N, C-alpha and C positions, 0 to 999 in steps of 0.2 A: 888516477879514475873515476868520472862520471856516471853517477849510475842513472838509464834512463826509466823513469818511471812512465807508466801512462796512466789518463786520465781520459778513460772513457766516456763518462757522464760527461764532467766539464767537455770533453771535444764536441758531443752530439749535439750539448745547450747550444754551444758559438755556432755550430755549420745552421741548427732550428733557427738561433734566431738573424741568420745572414737572411733566408730563406720564408724570411718569416710573413712576407706577403702571401706563400701559399697558406697559410694557415686564418690567411681570410678567403683567399681565394676558390679553395677545395670545398672548405666549409657552403658558404655563400650557393656554389654550385650544386652541393648535394639537395642542400635546403629547399632550393627552389625547385630540386626534380623532385624531390619529398612531397611538396604543395601543390605539384601540377599530379603529380602519382597520386594523390587520395580525391582529385578531380573523379577519377574513375573507378574510385571505392563502389558496388553496388548498392543502391539505398532500394526501402521496399517503397519510396514515394519522393514526391517532394513537397508534401503535409503530412502531418501526424495529426490525429486529433486526441487526444487525451482525456478520460474522465476517471473519478474519484466519489462513488455512491457509498457512502455512509447506512448500513443497513439497518442502524438502532437495534433495537431488543428483537428483530424478527430474527430466528436462526433458525429458520425451515431449511433444510437442506437440500430442496429444489430453486429455490431462489441465491443459495450461495454455494454452488457447486459451479465451478468455471465451464466445465463442459455441457449441464444442464443449460447454464446461463446463454452460451453461444447456439447451443443449438435451437434454443426458444426463441430469443430476441436477436440475434445476431445474424439472423438468415438474410439479411438485405444488404451486409456489408461488400460491397464489390471490390476490395483490396485485401492486402495481408490483413491482419487484424489477432486480436489476443486478449482473452481476460482472464483474469490471477486473482487469486485474494490471498493477500500477504496476510490477510486475521482473518478471524471471525466476523471480525463489522466492519471491513471493509472491501467493496471489489473495487480493484480498476482494470480500466480498458485501456489499451492503444489500437489504433486504428491509420491505416495509409492507402496515400493515393494523390494522384497526380494533378488534383484538383480541388481547390478550396473551398468551394462552394457545395461540394460535394461531399465532402470528408465533414465540414460542417453540419449538412444538414442526416449525416449519417449518424453521426454521436450524437445528435439533439434526439435522435428517432430511439434509439437505443437507449437512451440516459428516462426517456420519459415513456416507455413501454416497462422498464424495471424498476421505476418508482413508482410506475402504476400499480406494477403487483405488489409491489413492498408494501405502499400501504393497504394495499383491499389487505392482507395477511393482517399488517398493522390495526385497522381498522376492525377484523375478524375479531383477535385477541382480545381487543380494546371492548368490545361490545358483548363478549362471551365473560367476559371478568365482572363488568359493570351488572349483566345481567344476574350472576352468581349474586352478586353483595348486595344485589335489592330485594334476592329471594331471603336472603340472610339475615336482611332487616326486618323484613314482613315474617321472619321466623320467629324472630330476637320479639319483635310486638305481639306478637299470639303468648309466645310465653309467659311477657310480664301479665299480659290480660290474666290467662290463665294462673296465675301465682297470687294475684289480687283474687282471684276468683274465691281459690282453695283457702284465699285468706278469711274472707269474707263467712264462709264456711265455718273456718274454725270458730269465728271467732259468735258465729249464732250459736255452732253444738256445745251438747250437752254429754255428749257420750262419746266417751274415753275411746273408742276402739275409730269413729270415724274422724275424731281429731288426728290420733294416732296416722291413720292413714293420709290424710289432709299433708300431714307435716312432712309425711315420705315424700309426696309426689310434690310439695312446693319444694323440700332439697332435690330429687332429683331435673324441678323444670330451674331450679339456678343453678342447677351446674350446667345446661343445657344453654341458658342466656348468658352465661362469663363466655363458652365455646362459639357458638352464634357470636358474640359480643366482639370475642377478640378473633374470627374471621373474617368480620368486615372491613376490622381495623387493617389487617395483614391486607386482605383485597384492596382496599382503598390506597395504603400504602406499594403496592404494587403497582397501579394503574398513575400514580405522580411516577414513580421511579419508571414508568416502564420508554422508552427512547423510541422517538419515530424516525421512520430514514430520513436521510437529507439528500440531495447534490453534493459532493463538498468542493469538489473540483470538475471543471469543464474548459476545454480549450484548444485551438487549432493553431500550429507553430510550424515550420518550415522544419523540415527534416533538418537535424545537424550537420553541416561541412566537417569535414576534418583534415583543412588546411592547415589551422595552426598546430593543430598535431603532428600533420603530415612533415610541416618546417622543421619545429623544435624537433621529430626523432630527425629526419636527415642532418640538420646541422650537428649533433654530437655527433652523428656516424660520420659525419665529415673531417671534423676533428681529429676523429680516429684514423681514418682514410687519411688524409693529412701528415700524421705521424708515421705510418706506417710507409709511406709515398718516401716522405723525406728521410726516412730509417735506409730503406732500400737505395736511395738515390747516394745515401753517403758511404754502404756497404760497395755498392757499385762504381763510386771515386776510388775507393782504396784497394782494392781489388784490382781495378787495372793499374794504380800506381806502385803497385805491388809488383804487380806480373813486368811494367817496364824497369823497376829497378834490377 
């Protein structure tokens, strides 16, 4: 007596092999549908303008807040637009439109206006810091002149009290001179390290088409659909054969 064994996986693979043409036809059809369907995905515009502005050492809230930036420098945008600040040192902008020339004009105007404001703040800080450094340099010069004068007075004096008083004044002036000199050096270093704003990126491109992604997704879904279809086909054939028997 022979034992009937069922090899369902082998039977399925054999059936799939016989119908392998459908593993080409169905995925290709679905991939084509995915490609065509992706063409109907709504876009914000045919062109997108992108810019990245480096704010340098300028950290003024009014010039680094997206809402304020859009309200003050983005009022001329005619299409969908967005300003975002991924980090404190960079401002990124995207604008959309159907006319390349218009998008280019709008993103250029935005970049120029925002950079002018950033540079104005940059110059204001540099000028103020430079002025303070010069004031400290002038103070250092006056302190040194005072120290020299006190020293001359000590050399001429024979009065112990006067010499003591001048010595105290020299000590105080030398301390102030040391602090003033250190301040000048620190302020000068701050000026050297202060980074200026600049335009890091500005470009206008056609908006991305998702045809390739749609075709790939459709092809993968088509393979799964082919497996399901052929499995159902095989099941129907087996069920029909079983009823006839």
